[in-house]
A tleap script that builds the chain and sets N, CA, C and O, in Angstrom:
source leaprc.protein.ff14SB
mol = sequence {
  NMET LEU GLU GLU ARG ALA ILE THR MET ILE
  THR TYR HIE TYR ALA ALA THR ASN ASP TYR
  GLU TYR LEU LYS GLU LYS ASP ARG HIE VAL
  SER ALA GLU MET LEU GLU ARG LYS ILE LYS
  TYR LYS GLU VAL ILE VAL ALA LYS ASP GLY
  ASP GLN ILE VAL GLY TRP LEU ARG PHE GLY
  TYR PHE TRP ASN VAL VAL PRO TYR MET ASN
  LEU ILE HIE VAL LEU ASP SER TYR ARG GLY
  LEU ASP VAL GLY THR ASN LEU GLY THR TYR
  TRP GLU ASN GLU MET ARG SER LYS GLY HIE
  GLN MET VAL LEU THR SER THR MET ALA VAL
  GLU THR SER GLN GLN PHE TYR ARG LYS CYS
  ARG TYR VAL ASP VAL GLY GLY PHE LEU LEU
  GLU LYS GLU GLY LEU GLU ILE MET PHE LYS
  LYS ASN LEU ASN CGLU
}
set mol.1.N position { 86.904 64.784 139.608 }
set mol.1.CA position { 88.210 64.952 140.716 }
set mol.1.C position { 87.365 65.850 141.794 }
set mol.1.O position { 86.323 66.482 141.615 }
set mol.2.N position { 88.165 65.695 142.976 }
set mol.2.CA position { 87.579 66.552 144.152 }
set mol.2.C position { 88.600 67.636 144.175 }
set mol.2.O position { 89.783 67.371 143.961 }
set mol.3.N position { 88.138 69.006 144.460 }
set mol.3.CA position { 88.911 70.037 144.374 }
set mol.3.C position { 89.620 70.309 145.788 }
set mol.3.O position { 88.740 70.120 146.628 }
set mol.4.N position { 90.595 70.602 146.312 }
set mol.4.CA position { 91.547 70.368 147.490 }
set mol.4.C position { 90.266 71.639 148.424 }
set mol.4.O position { 89.715 72.614 147.912 }
set mol.5.N position { 90.173 71.284 149.438 }
set mol.5.CA position { 89.514 71.884 150.536 }
set mol.5.C position { 90.039 71.801 152.060 }
set mol.5.O position { 90.630 70.799 152.461 }
set mol.6.N position { 89.858 72.600 152.647 }
set mol.6.CA position { 90.086 72.518 153.942 }
set mol.6.C position { 88.927 72.329 154.495 }
set mol.6.O position { 87.999 73.097 154.243 }
set mol.7.N position { 88.785 71.286 155.334 }
set mol.7.CA position { 87.589 70.451 155.991 }
set mol.7.C position { 88.034 70.801 157.568 }
set mol.7.O position { 89.072 70.277 157.973 }
set mol.8.N position { 87.201 71.760 158.559 }
set mol.8.CA position { 86.959 71.680 159.628 }
set mol.8.C position { 86.373 70.257 160.124 }
set mol.8.O position { 86.265 69.244 159.432 }
set mol.9.N position { 86.035 70.407 161.428 }
set mol.9.CA position { 85.200 69.406 161.855 }
set mol.9.C position { 83.870 69.572 161.526 }
set mol.9.O position { 83.278 70.600 161.856 }
set mol.10.N position { 83.252 68.556 160.829 }
set mol.10.CA position { 82.206 68.534 160.472 }
set mol.10.C position { 81.000 67.915 161.466 }
set mol.10.O position { 81.002 66.754 161.873 }
set mol.11.N position { 80.075 68.812 161.745 }
set mol.11.CA position { 79.092 68.580 163.010 }
set mol.11.C position { 77.656 68.336 162.474 }
set mol.11.O position { 77.155 68.940 161.526 }
set mol.12.N position { 76.984 67.227 163.319 }
set mol.12.CA position { 75.676 66.995 162.619 }
set mol.12.C position { 74.404 67.555 164.040 }
set mol.12.O position { 74.628 67.544 165.250 }
set mol.13.N position { 73.446 67.881 163.511 }
set mol.13.CA position { 72.332 68.283 163.857 }
set mol.13.C position { 71.144 68.540 163.531 }
set mol.13.O position { 70.880 68.507 162.329 }
set mol.14.N position { 70.024 68.889 164.547 }
set mol.14.CA position { 68.623 69.171 163.799 }
set mol.14.C position { 68.906 70.637 162.954 }
set mol.14.O position { 69.816 71.383 163.316 }
set mol.15.N position { 68.243 70.884 162.076 }
set mol.15.CA position { 68.342 72.156 161.232 }
set mol.15.C position { 67.997 73.117 162.375 }
set mol.15.O position { 67.519 72.672 163.418 }
set mol.16.N position { 68.253 74.561 162.185 }
set mol.16.CA position { 67.707 75.101 163.154 }
set mol.16.C position { 66.891 76.697 161.871 }
set mol.16.O position { 67.217 76.903 160.702 }
set mol.17.N position { 66.210 77.217 162.419 }
set mol.17.CA position { 65.418 78.331 161.489 }
set mol.17.C position { 66.361 79.245 160.709 }
set mol.17.O position { 65.997 79.988 159.797 }
set mol.18.N position { 67.694 79.104 161.191 }
set mol.18.CA position { 68.667 80.189 160.388 }
set mol.18.C position { 69.343 79.403 159.061 }
set mol.18.O position { 70.081 79.894 158.206 }
set mol.19.N position { 68.820 77.938 159.178 }
set mol.19.CA position { 69.509 77.132 158.177 }
set mol.19.C position { 68.470 77.047 156.615 }
set mol.19.O position { 68.742 76.478 155.558 }
set mol.20.N position { 67.024 77.982 157.059 }
set mol.20.CA position { 65.907 77.369 156.296 }
set mol.20.C position { 66.118 78.222 154.867 }
set mol.20.O position { 65.678 77.741 153.822 }
set mol.21.N position { 66.676 79.258 154.872 }
set mol.21.CA position { 66.951 80.124 153.507 }
set mol.21.C position { 67.729 79.173 152.726 }
set mol.21.O position { 67.370 78.848 151.595 }
set mol.22.N position { 68.795 78.705 153.286 }
set mol.22.CA position { 69.750 77.884 151.966 }
set mol.22.C position { 69.105 76.252 151.842 }
set mol.22.O position { 69.359 75.497 150.904 }
set mol.23.N position { 68.401 75.984 152.778 }
set mol.23.CA position { 67.642 74.612 152.333 }
set mol.23.C position { 66.572 74.925 151.716 }
set mol.23.O position { 66.218 73.895 151.143 }
set mol.24.N position { 65.739 75.870 151.465 }
set mol.24.CA position { 64.955 76.082 150.674 }
set mol.24.C position { 65.283 76.418 149.433 }
set mol.24.O position { 64.478 76.178 148.533 }
set mol.25.N position { 66.378 76.964 149.181 }
set mol.25.CA position { 67.038 77.214 147.778 }
set mol.25.C position { 67.712 75.949 147.178 }
set mol.25.O position { 67.808 75.726 145.971 }
set mol.26.N position { 68.160 75.163 148.164 }
set mol.26.CA position { 68.798 73.966 147.317 }
set mol.26.C position { 67.920 72.385 147.715 }
set mol.26.O position { 68.165 71.287 147.216 }
set mol.27.N position { 66.934 72.689 148.683 }
set mol.27.CA position { 66.103 71.323 148.605 }
set mol.27.C position { 64.826 71.518 147.625 }
set mol.27.O position { 63.728 71.884 148.044 }
set mol.28.N position { 65.088 71.248 146.364 }
set mol.28.CA position { 63.947 71.292 145.671 }
set mol.28.C position { 62.799 70.222 145.585 }
set mol.28.O position { 61.865 70.187 144.784 }
set mol.29.N position { 63.090 69.392 146.569 }
set mol.29.CA position { 62.309 67.960 146.579 }
set mol.29.C position { 60.782 68.319 147.505 }
set mol.29.O position { 59.872 67.522 147.731 }
set mol.30.N position { 60.867 69.721 147.911 }
set mol.30.CA position { 59.803 69.692 149.282 }
set mol.30.C position { 59.404 71.298 149.059 }
set mol.30.O position { 60.243 72.075 148.602 }
set mol.31.N position { 58.072 71.730 149.411 }
set mol.31.CA position { 57.551 72.928 149.240 }
set mol.31.C position { 58.281 73.628 150.386 }
set mol.31.O position { 58.770 72.897 151.247 }
set mol.32.N position { 58.427 75.039 150.514 }
set mol.32.CA position { 58.799 75.939 151.269 }
set mol.32.C position { 58.167 76.020 152.512 }
set mol.32.O position { 58.806 76.332 153.517 }
set mol.33.N position { 56.599 75.691 152.547 }
set mol.33.CA position { 56.039 75.521 153.849 }
set mol.33.C position { 56.348 74.344 154.549 }
set mol.33.O position { 56.713 74.299 155.724 }
set mol.34.N position { 56.155 73.180 153.621 }
set mol.34.CA position { 56.435 71.953 154.321 }
set mol.34.C position { 58.086 71.833 155.032 }
set mol.34.O position { 58.461 71.150 155.986 }
set mol.35.N position { 58.877 72.806 154.129 }
set mol.35.CA position { 60.439 72.862 154.987 }
set mol.35.C position { 60.361 73.503 155.827 }
set mol.35.O position { 61.382 73.425 156.511 }
set mol.36.N position { 59.540 74.272 156.271 }
set mol.36.CA position { 59.722 75.319 157.448 }
set mol.36.C position { 58.977 74.741 158.284 }
set mol.36.O position { 59.299 75.076 159.424 }
set mol.37.N position { 57.627 73.607 158.248 }
set mol.37.CA position { 57.329 72.798 159.334 }
set mol.37.C position { 58.186 71.958 159.833 }
set mol.37.O position { 58.365 71.867 161.048 }
set mol.38.N position { 58.842 71.217 158.924 }
set mol.38.CA position { 59.578 69.908 159.129 }
set mol.38.C position { 60.878 70.548 159.893 }
set mol.38.O position { 61.404 69.887 160.789 }
set mol.39.N position { 61.358 71.743 159.563 }
set mol.39.CA position { 62.775 72.256 160.867 }
set mol.39.C position { 61.970 72.504 162.122 }
set mol.39.O position { 62.328 72.076 163.219 }
set mol.40.N position { 60.830 73.236 161.920 }
set mol.40.CA position { 59.928 73.249 163.283 }
set mol.40.C position { 60.032 72.010 164.208 }
set mol.40.O position { 60.501 72.001 165.346 }
set mol.41.N position { 59.598 71.139 163.633 }
set mol.41.CA position { 59.187 69.931 164.324 }
set mol.41.C position { 60.527 68.922 164.430 }
set mol.41.O position { 60.520 67.733 164.748 }
set mol.42.N position { 61.715 69.785 164.056 }
set mol.42.CA position { 63.183 68.605 164.028 }
set mol.42.C position { 62.599 67.405 163.170 }
set mol.42.O position { 62.279 66.273 163.531 }
set mol.43.N position { 62.563 67.997 161.941 }
set mol.43.CA position { 62.518 66.650 160.900 }
set mol.43.C position { 63.390 66.931 159.854 }
set mol.43.O position { 63.090 66.565 158.717 }
set mol.44.N position { 64.580 67.619 160.105 }
set mol.44.CA position { 65.501 67.807 159.200 }
set mol.44.C position { 66.809 67.893 159.673 }
set mol.44.O position { 66.842 68.957 160.292 }
set mol.45.N position { 68.172 67.237 159.738 }
set mol.45.CA position { 69.375 67.314 159.942 }
set mol.45.C position { 70.108 67.297 158.888 }
set mol.45.O position { 69.942 66.833 157.759 }
set mol.46.N position { 71.311 68.113 159.619 }
set mol.46.CA position { 72.279 68.755 158.684 }
set mol.46.C position { 73.402 68.643 159.075 }
set mol.46.O position { 73.554 68.603 160.296 }
set mol.47.N position { 74.573 68.552 158.213 }
set mol.47.CA position { 75.928 68.292 158.225 }
set mol.47.C position { 76.303 69.734 157.960 }
set mol.47.O position { 75.894 70.394 157.004 }
set mol.48.N position { 77.147 70.164 158.936 }
set mol.48.CA position { 77.947 71.528 158.433 }
set mol.48.C position { 79.460 71.357 158.371 }
set mol.48.O position { 79.909 70.408 159.015 }
set mol.49.N position { 80.144 71.965 157.836 }
set mol.49.CA position { 81.792 72.025 157.843 }
set mol.49.C position { 82.015 73.573 158.228 }
set mol.49.O position { 82.231 74.491 157.436 }
set mol.50.N position { 81.917 73.643 159.539 }
set mol.50.CA position { 82.184 75.406 159.850 }
set mol.50.C position { 80.563 75.663 159.990 }
set mol.50.O position { 79.712 75.012 160.596 }
set mol.51.N position { 80.477 76.660 159.331 }
set mol.51.CA position { 78.708 77.159 159.235 }
set mol.51.C position { 78.461 77.064 158.465 }
set mol.51.O position { 77.360 77.601 158.347 }
set mol.52.N position { 79.025 76.322 156.915 }
set mol.52.CA position { 78.431 75.673 155.809 }
set mol.52.C position { 77.664 74.561 156.123 }
set mol.52.O position { 78.027 73.778 157.001 }
set mol.53.N position { 76.476 74.392 155.392 }
set mol.53.CA position { 75.387 73.494 155.259 }
set mol.53.C position { 76.462 72.407 154.050 }
set mol.53.O position { 76.987 72.896 153.049 }
set mol.54.N position { 76.594 70.945 154.437 }
set mol.54.CA position { 77.196 70.215 153.351 }
set mol.54.C position { 76.597 69.177 153.197 }
set mol.54.O position { 77.173 68.280 152.581 }
set mol.55.N position { 75.118 68.937 153.754 }
set mol.55.CA position { 74.286 68.153 153.697 }
set mol.55.C position { 72.907 68.000 154.261 }
set mol.55.O position { 72.612 68.834 155.117 }
set mol.56.N position { 72.255 67.354 154.043 }
set mol.56.CA position { 70.953 67.359 155.027 }
set mol.56.C position { 70.435 65.890 154.911 }
set mol.56.O position { 70.950 64.986 154.255 }
set mol.57.N position { 69.136 65.831 155.800 }
set mol.57.CA position { 68.355 64.633 155.609 }
set mol.57.C position { 67.378 65.005 156.500 }
set mol.57.O position { 67.458 65.388 157.667 }
set mol.58.N position { 66.039 64.755 155.450 }
set mol.58.CA position { 64.709 65.310 155.764 }
set mol.58.C position { 63.910 63.860 156.065 }
set mol.58.O position { 63.919 62.962 155.223 }
set mol.59.N position { 63.304 63.745 157.197 }
set mol.59.CA position { 62.355 62.697 157.301 }
set mol.59.C position { 61.043 62.794 157.617 }
set mol.59.O position { 60.570 63.905 157.855 }
set mol.60.N position { 60.382 61.831 157.658 }
set mol.60.CA position { 58.756 61.790 158.293 }
set mol.60.C position { 58.406 60.841 158.955 }
set mol.60.O position { 59.338 60.179 159.411 }
set mol.61.N position { 57.059 60.392 159.274 }
set mol.61.CA position { 56.842 59.066 159.372 }
set mol.61.C position { 55.919 58.401 158.623 }
set mol.61.O position { 54.943 59.033 158.220 }
set mol.62.N position { 56.072 56.928 158.286 }
set mol.62.CA position { 55.465 56.075 157.810 }
set mol.62.C position { 54.485 55.522 158.485 }
set mol.62.O position { 54.742 54.762 159.419 }
set mol.63.N position { 52.982 55.867 158.058 }
set mol.63.CA position { 51.708 55.464 158.892 }
set mol.63.C position { 51.784 56.505 160.101 }
set mol.63.O position { 51.120 56.367 161.128 }
set mol.64.N position { 52.430 57.279 159.929 }
set mol.64.CA position { 52.552 58.124 161.029 }
set mol.64.C position { 53.375 57.826 162.425 }
set mol.64.O position { 53.423 58.543 163.424 }
set mol.65.N position { 53.971 56.631 162.209 }
set mol.65.CA position { 54.435 56.043 163.489 }
set mol.65.C position { 56.091 55.250 163.232 }
set mol.65.O position { 56.848 55.027 164.177 }
set mol.66.N position { 56.351 54.980 162.098 }
set mol.66.CA position { 57.828 54.343 161.655 }
set mol.66.C position { 58.340 55.418 161.177 }
set mol.66.O position { 57.671 56.069 160.375 }
set mol.67.N position { 59.504 55.806 161.517 }
set mol.67.CA position { 60.420 57.035 161.060 }
set mol.67.C position { 60.818 56.496 159.384 }
set mol.67.O position { 61.116 55.325 159.148 }
set mol.68.N position { 60.776 57.227 158.657 }
set mol.68.CA position { 60.873 57.346 157.201 }
set mol.68.C position { 61.464 58.378 156.528 }
set mol.68.O position { 60.886 59.437 156.285 }
set mol.69.N position { 62.939 58.040 156.118 }
set mol.69.CA position { 63.860 58.771 155.479 }
set mol.69.C position { 63.554 59.422 154.053 }
set mol.69.O position { 63.793 58.797 153.020 }
set mol.70.N position { 63.115 60.465 154.049 }
set mol.70.CA position { 62.289 61.067 152.603 }
set mol.70.C position { 63.743 61.542 151.552 }
set mol.70.O position { 63.607 61.236 150.367 }
set mol.71.N position { 65.011 62.217 151.916 }
set mol.71.CA position { 65.838 62.460 151.310 }
set mol.71.C position { 66.852 62.448 152.011 }
set mol.71.O position { 66.528 62.692 153.173 }
set mol.72.N position { 68.196 62.247 151.875 }
set mol.72.CA position { 69.581 62.625 152.478 }
set mol.72.C position { 70.265 63.066 150.796 }
set mol.72.O position { 70.158 62.574 149.673 }
set mol.73.N position { 70.889 64.092 151.308 }
set mol.73.CA position { 71.689 64.651 150.391 }
set mol.73.C position { 73.160 65.148 150.629 }
set mol.73.O position { 73.220 65.798 151.673 }
set mol.74.N position { 74.348 65.044 149.988 }
set mol.74.CA position { 75.648 65.619 150.382 }
set mol.74.C position { 75.951 66.460 149.158 }
set mol.74.O position { 75.399 66.201 148.088 }
set mol.75.N position { 76.827 67.476 149.286 }
set mol.75.CA position { 77.135 68.201 148.076 }
set mol.75.C position { 78.303 67.246 147.535 }
set mol.75.O position { 79.028 66.485 148.176 }
set mol.76.N position { 78.271 67.480 146.337 }
set mol.76.CA position { 79.137 66.735 145.383 }
set mol.76.C position { 80.654 66.730 146.220 }
set mol.76.O position { 81.287 65.717 146.515 }
set mol.77.N position { 81.081 68.278 146.537 }
set mol.77.CA position { 82.546 67.953 146.947 }
set mol.77.C position { 82.660 67.407 148.321 }
set mol.77.O position { 83.776 67.349 148.839 }
set mol.78.N position { 81.515 66.968 149.011 }
set mol.78.CA position { 81.830 66.236 150.347 }
set mol.78.C position { 81.061 64.920 150.037 }
set mol.78.O position { 80.273 64.500 150.884 }
set mol.79.N position { 81.242 64.259 148.896 }
set mol.79.CA position { 80.948 62.916 148.893 }
set mol.79.C position { 82.193 61.964 148.651 }
set mol.79.O position { 83.068 62.067 147.792 }
set mol.80.N position { 82.031 60.993 149.659 }
set mol.80.CA position { 83.006 59.847 149.568 }
set mol.80.C position { 84.037 60.238 150.869 }
set mol.80.O position { 85.216 59.892 150.946 }
set mol.81.N position { 83.289 61.047 151.869 }
set mol.81.CA position { 83.772 61.535 152.958 }
set mol.81.C position { 83.109 61.164 153.975 }
set mol.81.O position { 83.331 61.762 155.028 }
set mol.82.N position { 82.113 60.081 153.954 }
set mol.82.CA position { 81.212 59.541 155.055 }
set mol.82.C position { 80.084 60.423 155.406 }
set mol.82.O position { 79.121 60.046 156.073 }
set mol.83.N position { 80.243 61.650 154.917 }
set mol.83.CA position { 78.653 62.730 155.233 }
set mol.83.C position { 77.811 61.866 155.161 }
set mol.83.O position { 77.477 61.384 156.244 }
set mol.84.N position { 77.332 61.480 154.275 }
set mol.84.CA position { 75.924 60.784 154.153 }
set mol.84.C position { 75.670 59.645 155.151 }
set mol.84.O position { 74.623 59.405 155.752 }
set mol.85.N position { 76.630 59.112 155.195 }
set mol.85.CA position { 76.674 57.626 156.354 }
set mol.85.C position { 76.419 58.384 157.719 }
set mol.85.O position { 75.439 58.143 158.423 }
set mol.86.N position { 77.368 59.302 158.025 }
set mol.86.CA position { 77.530 59.969 159.635 }
set mol.86.C position { 75.831 60.660 159.382 }
set mol.86.O position { 75.102 60.659 160.374 }
set mol.87.N position { 75.437 61.056 158.448 }
set mol.87.CA position { 73.987 61.526 158.541 }
set mol.87.C position { 73.097 60.605 159.209 }
set mol.87.O position { 72.522 60.740 160.289 }
set mol.88.N position { 73.075 59.391 158.168 }
set mol.88.CA position { 72.182 58.459 158.688 }
set mol.88.C position { 72.359 57.684 159.755 }
set mol.88.O position { 71.423 57.006 160.180 }
set mol.89.N position { 73.575 57.673 160.334 }
set mol.89.CA position { 73.846 57.236 161.896 }
set mol.89.C position { 73.406 58.367 162.861 }
set mol.89.O position { 72.954 58.112 163.978 }
set mol.90.N position { 73.532 59.429 162.460 }
set mol.90.CA position { 72.972 60.437 163.501 }
set mol.90.C position { 71.429 60.602 163.767 }
set mol.90.O position { 70.981 61.061 164.818 }
set mol.91.N position { 70.692 60.195 162.742 }
set mol.91.CA position { 69.486 60.110 162.425 }
set mol.91.C position { 68.918 58.477 163.255 }
set mol.91.O position { 67.975 58.399 164.043 }
set mol.92.N position { 69.559 57.635 162.921 }
set mol.92.CA position { 69.238 56.097 163.475 }
set mol.92.C position { 69.532 56.206 164.845 }
set mol.92.O position { 68.744 55.670 165.625 }
set mol.93.N position { 70.377 56.713 165.226 }
set mol.93.CA position { 70.788 57.009 166.641 }
set mol.93.C position { 69.618 57.650 167.363 }
set mol.93.O position { 69.161 57.191 168.410 }
set mol.94.N position { 69.112 58.831 166.700 }
set mol.94.CA position { 68.087 59.799 167.191 }
set mol.94.C position { 66.655 58.958 167.351 }
set mol.94.O position { 65.822 59.206 168.222 }
set mol.95.N position { 66.556 58.119 166.538 }
set mol.95.CA position { 65.002 57.638 166.158 }
set mol.95.C position { 65.342 56.427 167.393 }
set mol.95.O position { 64.393 56.099 168.104 }
set mol.96.N position { 66.634 55.808 167.620 }
set mol.96.CA position { 66.576 54.713 168.432 }
set mol.96.C position { 66.214 55.383 170.098 }
set mol.96.O position { 65.596 54.899 171.046 }
set mol.97.N position { 66.849 56.573 169.925 }
set mol.97.CA position { 66.596 57.282 171.519 }
set mol.97.C position { 65.460 57.261 171.871 }
set mol.97.O position { 65.120 57.018 173.029 }
set mol.98.N position { 64.456 57.584 170.660 }
set mol.98.CA position { 63.216 57.980 170.730 }
set mol.98.C position { 62.011 56.686 170.842 }
set mol.98.O position { 60.788 56.748 170.724 }
set mol.99.N position { 62.946 55.485 171.127 }
set mol.99.CA position { 62.196 54.114 171.232 }
set mol.99.C position { 61.714 53.458 169.951 }
set mol.99.O position { 60.949 52.496 170.023 }
set mol.100.N position { 62.102 53.908 168.848 }
set mol.100.CA position { 61.841 53.444 167.705 }
set mol.100.C position { 62.807 52.231 167.359 }
set mol.100.O position { 63.998 52.294 167.663 }
set mol.101.N position { 62.288 51.170 166.740 }
set mol.101.CA position { 63.041 49.857 166.866 }
set mol.101.C position { 63.414 49.533 165.358 }
set mol.101.O position { 64.269 48.692 165.084 }
set mol.102.N position { 62.520 50.459 164.124 }
set mol.102.CA position { 63.023 50.119 162.833 }
set mol.102.C position { 62.972 51.453 162.196 }
set mol.102.O position { 62.243 52.348 162.622 }
set mol.103.N position { 63.789 51.587 161.123 }
set mol.103.CA position { 63.477 52.930 160.073 }
set mol.103.C position { 63.264 52.604 158.781 }
set mol.103.O position { 63.653 51.478 158.472 }
set mol.104.N position { 62.661 53.385 157.764 }
set mol.104.CA position { 62.357 52.854 156.523 }
set mol.104.C position { 62.982 53.901 155.792 }
set mol.104.O position { 63.411 54.849 156.451 }
set mol.105.N position { 63.169 53.914 154.066 }
set mol.105.CA position { 63.486 54.330 153.104 }
set mol.105.C position { 63.287 54.132 152.085 }
set mol.105.O position { 63.097 52.916 152.111 }
set mol.106.N position { 63.167 54.455 151.034 }
set mol.106.CA position { 62.882 54.487 149.457 }
set mol.106.C position { 64.099 54.839 148.316 }
set mol.106.O position { 65.046 55.602 148.510 }
set mol.107.N position { 63.904 54.317 147.471 }
set mol.107.CA position { 64.811 54.917 146.152 }
set mol.107.C position { 64.151 54.351 145.077 }
set mol.107.O position { 63.411 53.367 145.111 }
set mol.108.N position { 64.514 55.148 143.945 }
set mol.108.CA position { 63.981 54.549 142.468 }
set mol.108.C position { 64.780 53.718 142.184 }
set mol.108.O position { 65.935 54.095 142.382 }
set mol.109.N position { 64.635 52.279 141.623 }
set mol.109.CA position { 65.306 51.253 141.205 }
set mol.109.C position { 66.509 51.711 140.172 }
set mol.109.O position { 67.595 51.141 140.070 }
set mol.110.N position { 66.064 52.886 139.419 }
set mol.110.CA position { 67.370 52.901 138.737 }
set mol.110.C position { 68.458 54.112 139.396 }
set mol.110.O position { 69.541 54.308 138.844 }
set mol.111.N position { 68.127 54.730 140.376 }
set mol.111.CA position { 69.368 55.351 141.242 }
set mol.111.C position { 70.206 54.509 142.022 }
set mol.111.O position { 69.906 53.580 142.772 }
set mol.112.N position { 71.258 54.972 141.730 }
set mol.112.CA position { 72.510 54.216 142.538 }
set mol.112.C position { 72.482 54.382 144.128 }
set mol.112.O position { 73.348 53.850 144.823 }
set mol.113.N position { 71.559 55.062 144.611 }
set mol.113.CA position { 71.701 55.127 146.139 }
set mol.113.C position { 71.198 54.039 147.151 }
set mol.113.O position { 71.342 53.946 148.370 }
set mol.114.N position { 70.419 53.076 146.034 }
set mol.114.CA position { 70.135 51.804 146.652 }
set mol.114.C position { 71.587 51.175 147.226 }
set mol.114.O position { 71.616 50.761 148.385 }
set mol.115.N position { 72.702 51.119 146.446 }
set mol.115.CA position { 73.762 50.577 146.972 }
set mol.115.C position { 74.155 51.298 148.279 }
set mol.115.O position { 74.557 50.683 149.266 }
set mol.116.N position { 74.012 52.667 148.226 }
set mol.116.CA position { 74.554 53.461 149.763 }
set mol.116.C position { 73.369 52.913 150.852 }
set mol.116.O position { 73.811 52.851 151.999 }
set mol.117.N position { 72.218 52.580 150.737 }
set mol.117.CA position { 71.384 52.134 151.539 }
set mol.117.C position { 72.040 50.621 152.017 }
set mol.117.O position { 72.518 50.421 153.133 }
set mol.118.N position { 71.964 49.705 151.030 }
set mol.118.CA position { 72.530 48.526 151.299 }
set mol.118.C position { 73.685 48.384 151.952 }
set mol.118.O position { 73.761 47.451 152.751 }
set mol.119.N position { 74.816 49.256 151.768 }
set mol.119.CA position { 76.075 49.548 152.470 }
set mol.119.C position { 75.663 49.521 153.929 }
set mol.119.O position { 76.039 48.772 154.830 }
set mol.120.N position { 74.686 50.651 153.938 }
set mol.120.CA position { 74.227 50.816 155.489 }
set mol.120.C position { 73.656 49.981 156.019 }
set mol.120.O position { 73.237 50.375 157.107 }
set mol.121.N position { 73.383 48.879 155.783 }
set mol.121.CA position { 72.912 47.322 156.488 }
set mol.121.C position { 71.228 47.795 156.438 }
set mol.121.O position { 70.421 47.603 157.348 }
set mol.122.N position { 70.940 48.484 155.073 }
set mol.122.CA position { 69.373 48.260 155.315 }
set mol.122.C position { 69.051 47.286 153.934 }
set mol.122.O position { 69.603 47.251 152.835 }
set mol.123.N position { 68.032 46.604 154.441 }
set mol.123.CA position { 67.532 45.617 153.627 }
set mol.123.C position { 65.778 45.937 152.800 }
set mol.123.O position { 64.764 46.445 153.280 }
set mol.124.N position { 66.022 45.449 151.597 }
set mol.124.CA position { 64.815 45.428 150.733 }
set mol.124.C position { 64.027 44.827 150.997 }
set mol.124.O position { 64.225 43.612 151.005 }
set mol.125.N position { 62.558 45.413 151.398 }
set mol.125.CA position { 61.522 44.704 151.701 }
set mol.125.C position { 60.201 44.882 150.852 }
set mol.125.O position { 59.085 44.779 151.363 }
set mol.126.N position { 60.392 45.130 149.656 }
set mol.126.CA position { 59.385 45.302 148.725 }
set mol.126.C position { 59.773 46.432 147.600 }
set mol.126.O position { 60.933 46.817 147.450 }
set mol.127.N position { 58.895 46.818 146.986 }
set mol.127.CA position { 58.571 47.884 146.085 }
set mol.127.C position { 57.126 48.135 145.343 }
set mol.127.O position { 56.187 47.339 145.349 }
set mol.128.N position { 57.152 49.154 144.835 }
set mol.128.CA position { 55.761 49.587 143.923 }
set mol.128.C position { 55.928 50.421 142.716 }
set mol.128.O position { 56.610 51.445 142.744 }
set mol.129.N position { 55.438 50.086 141.860 }
set mol.129.CA position { 54.952 50.996 140.734 }
set mol.129.C position { 53.946 52.221 140.579 }
set mol.129.O position { 52.739 51.978 140.621 }
set mol.130.N position { 54.327 53.337 140.428 }
set mol.130.CA position { 53.303 54.516 140.243 }
set mol.130.C position { 53.423 54.461 139.004 }
set mol.130.O position { 54.362 53.935 138.405 }
set mol.131.N position { 52.261 55.128 138.414 }
set mol.131.CA position { 52.057 55.446 137.111 }
set mol.131.C position { 53.167 56.736 136.532 }
set mol.131.O position { 53.540 57.805 137.016 }
set mol.132.N position { 53.368 56.216 135.625 }
set mol.132.CA position { 54.438 56.994 134.592 }
set mol.132.C position { 55.705 56.826 135.716 }
set mol.132.O position { 56.506 57.694 135.373 }
set mol.133.N position { 56.124 56.288 136.609 }
set mol.133.CA position { 57.343 56.213 137.435 }
set mol.133.C position { 57.982 54.798 137.249 }
set mol.133.O position { 57.300 53.866 136.824 }
set mol.134.N position { 59.304 54.650 137.572 }
set mol.134.CA position { 59.863 53.577 137.583 }
set mol.134.C position { 59.406 52.546 138.840 }
set mol.134.O position { 58.342 52.712 139.437 }
set mol.135.N position { 60.185 51.653 139.105 }
set mol.135.CA position { 59.748 50.821 140.318 }
set mol.135.C position { 60.669 51.400 141.566 }
set mol.135.O position { 61.892 51.546 141.555 }
set mol.136.N position { 59.899 51.643 142.469 }
set mol.136.CA position { 60.419 52.615 143.775 }
set mol.136.C position { 60.709 51.187 144.735 }
set mol.136.O position { 59.770 50.479 145.100 }
set mol.137.N position { 61.970 50.917 145.040 }
set mol.137.CA position { 62.509 50.290 146.233 }
set mol.137.C position { 62.345 50.524 147.737 }
set mol.137.O position { 63.017 51.361 148.340 }
set mol.138.N position { 61.470 49.788 148.284 }
set mol.138.CA position { 61.539 50.170 150.009 }
set mol.138.C position { 62.682 49.254 150.769 }
set mol.138.O position { 63.003 48.074 150.621 }
set mol.139.N position { 63.104 50.169 151.541 }
set mol.139.CA position { 64.081 49.315 152.422 }
set mol.139.C position { 63.900 49.960 153.959 }
set mol.139.O position { 63.504 51.078 154.290 }
set mol.140.N position { 64.399 48.682 154.868 }
set mol.140.CA position { 64.276 48.822 156.131 }
set mol.140.C position { 65.438 48.542 157.182 }
set mol.140.O position { 66.315 47.769 156.797 }
set mol.141.N position { 65.517 48.903 158.050 }
set mol.141.CA position { 66.996 48.706 158.885 }
set mol.141.C position { 66.316 48.334 160.477 }
set mol.141.O position { 65.530 49.178 160.909 }
set mol.142.N position { 66.489 47.565 161.025 }
set mol.142.CA position { 66.389 47.053 162.150 }
set mol.142.C position { 67.495 47.919 163.209 }
set mol.142.O position { 68.724 47.927 163.266 }
set mol.143.N position { 66.594 48.518 163.878 }
set mol.143.CA position { 67.764 49.643 164.901 }
set mol.143.C position { 68.508 48.764 166.068 }
set mol.143.O position { 69.591 49.052 166.579 }
set mol.144.N position { 67.683 47.620 166.378 }
set mol.144.CA position { 68.375 46.694 167.575 }
set mol.144.C position { 69.425 45.566 167.316 }
set mol.144.O position { 69.750 44.672 168.098 }
set mol.145.N position { 69.866 45.788 166.105 }
set mol.145.CA position { 71.020 44.610 165.586 }
set mol.145.C position { 72.326 45.241 165.626 }
set mol.145.O position { 73.329 44.606 165.299 }
savepdb mol mol.pdb
quit
């Protein structure tokens, strides 16, 4: 059950250097050095409720060309409020404005996030197996549609 909270207007923008310490503590899927680089090169987008980070999206480029969403995370107490969807939409709009026609992401087949991506109009385009890992499903979204 979600606890009651006062939500101000949630804003979405590229992470700034003052977001680094919080993200370094919370994002356990990237090294501190890589996170610092990604913030510098505008490859992290944050969702904020006032001054508090409530979600973030980290990305890179597949083949150094196609935008690839590495991670999207929303704090538990903000799930179900479209924060994740809005983070994705903000990122997609940024990628479209930079001339990209397609974006990619992936998730483990056992994770429920695959349903989120499909709801956001991503389509399955394949998958692969890594040793001692489950199936990773690849998704793409055409930004022209």
